[in-house]
C-alpha positions, 0 to 999 in steps of 0.5 A: 356700343354701350348706348346701343345696348342701352337703347335696346334695353329701353326698347325691351322695357317698353315692349314688356310694359306694352305687353302688360298694357295688352293684358290689362286691356284684355281684362277690361274688354273681358269684363266689358263683354261680360265674358265668363269670369271663371274661365281659366284664361280669364282667371289667369289674366285677372291673377297677373293684373290684380296686383297692379289694379288692386290699389285703384279698386278702392276708389274706382269701381265699375261703371254700369257693372261692365266698364272697369275704371280701375283697370283703365286707370292702372293701364293709363298710369303704368304707361304714362310713368313708363313713357316719362322714365324711358324718355328721361333715361334715354336723355330726352328730358321731361316730355310735355305732360300733354304729350305723355297723356296723348301718347298714353291714350294712343297706347291704350287704344292701340292695345284694344284694337290689337286685341279685337284684331287678333280675336277676330282672326282666331274667331274666323279660323275657329268658325272654319276649323272647329265651329262648335269648339268647347275649348275655354280659349275658343269660348272666351274669344267668341264671348269677347267679339260677340258684342262688336259683331252682333250690331254689325250682323243686324245690318249685314246678315249672313249670306247663307253659310258666309258671314261678311260681318267680320270684313266690315269690323276689320275695316272699322278697326283699320280706319280707327287705327289709321285715323284716330291712333295715328293722329294721337301718336303724331300729336303726342310728339316724342312720347308717340314713339313708345306707342304700341308693340 
């Protein structure tokens, strides 16, 4: 009974860490897509993640003004530490460093793919229900997905009122998740069990 409660507690901790990683990767993607920094949702994400990101901002700045290395490094370090601590507490001992690094990369990639997956679903629903919505959340979703949708739309233009490009982006997300993230998760060994929500 005690060990079951302990395992449930560790899984809860892992879930909370993964939710925070999700927020960090959302912050990273919002900056990469040049989304409105002053949007209330952007501001909330920055406020929640800033205490963890601040120590890394002193020596890691954005690349090309878009790619926030401090946020990526924060996510990497938090996830790596959580993997080591959870596996130690669970009695697995110190996992291999390579496994921890690979598992951490898989977790970051998984969070990014999930963000795009959910954002695309919201974008599709909004395009049918409220195509000209001015809600801050709707605007942010559009700004987030536009950088990945624009190149696909150049290759696959809309057919009248029907935009097929989200289908191809969903397929790409599924392929990357199924091939890259799954391969990294397997290569991580025991650390792979803590990847994703």
